[in-house]
C-alpha positions, 0 to 999 in steps of 0.5 A: 500500500503506498498513499504517500505521492496522493497525501503530499499531492493533498497538502500541497493542495490546500497550503497544509503544513502538517507540523504545525497544524496537527498533532502528529507529522505528516510522516506518522499520520501516513504510517498509522492510514496505511497501518488502519489501511492494511487491517482493513484489508486485512479484516474482511472475512471478519466483516462478513461473516461476524457483521454481516456486512455484504462483500458485494455492491458499488463504491463511491456510488454519485448521486443526484434526487430530488427530496419528497417529504416521506410523510407530507410528500412535500417537494423540496424546489432544488435537486440533492446530490452527493456521493454513497462510500458503499452501498451494498447487495443486500440493501446496505449502505456503508460509512467508513471513517477514521477517529481518534476515538469510539464511536458510540451509538447515539452518534449513529443513531442520530448522525444527520450524514446516516438519515441525508443517506437513508433519504436519498436511498428512498428517493432512489430506490423507493425502498428504506436502506436494509441498514446503515452500517460504520467501520471505524477505524481508531488511530492509536490502537491495536485492534483498532477495527469497531463497526456501529449499525443503525435505521432510519424510519420514515418519520426521520426522514421527514425531519432532515427533509425540514432540517433541508428546507432551514438550510435553503432559507439560510443560503437564501438569507446569505448565511453560512455556518464555518467551521471552527476546528483547527482546520476551519479556514479550509472550509469550502463556504468560502470558495462557496461565499467568493464564487456566490459573491457574499460578503 
């Protein structure tokens, strides 16, 4: 496994100095990243046999769809686009994450991202996904693999529809929330504001 060239290009594009902005050096992150990916690849049988994760399906699936509230049937006035990390042939939505600490069940049960993907899946396939699974690779742990599963109801997806309406309202009012983390200056919101001539 060799990620070095891609990572160097990414840091170059971001104009990011990992020595100053991150808690570890670039080389340390590179070594850890390669270890996590290797561990993930070597444990595919475990994920399938123990956690029931279907090894067949499609990865990096782009989509564009129109959201319709599954309860009220209201139509969102703009299309929704995104990309599924993974859709299996058993109708599972898969998400792969890296993290410095474990996830908890409440996090995945209430994740906006999980609801976003479930809603889009419902619109594209006219059925709810069987489940959403999260494969979390926890940095710094000897056994870094964590698997969590969750589902969404149509009532919950009606709520994410309402959230999308609020986002549209904010956009129309030229209101954008900026990130506050250590890499906040790389938030896409600045680019969007520039493109939309928002000050």
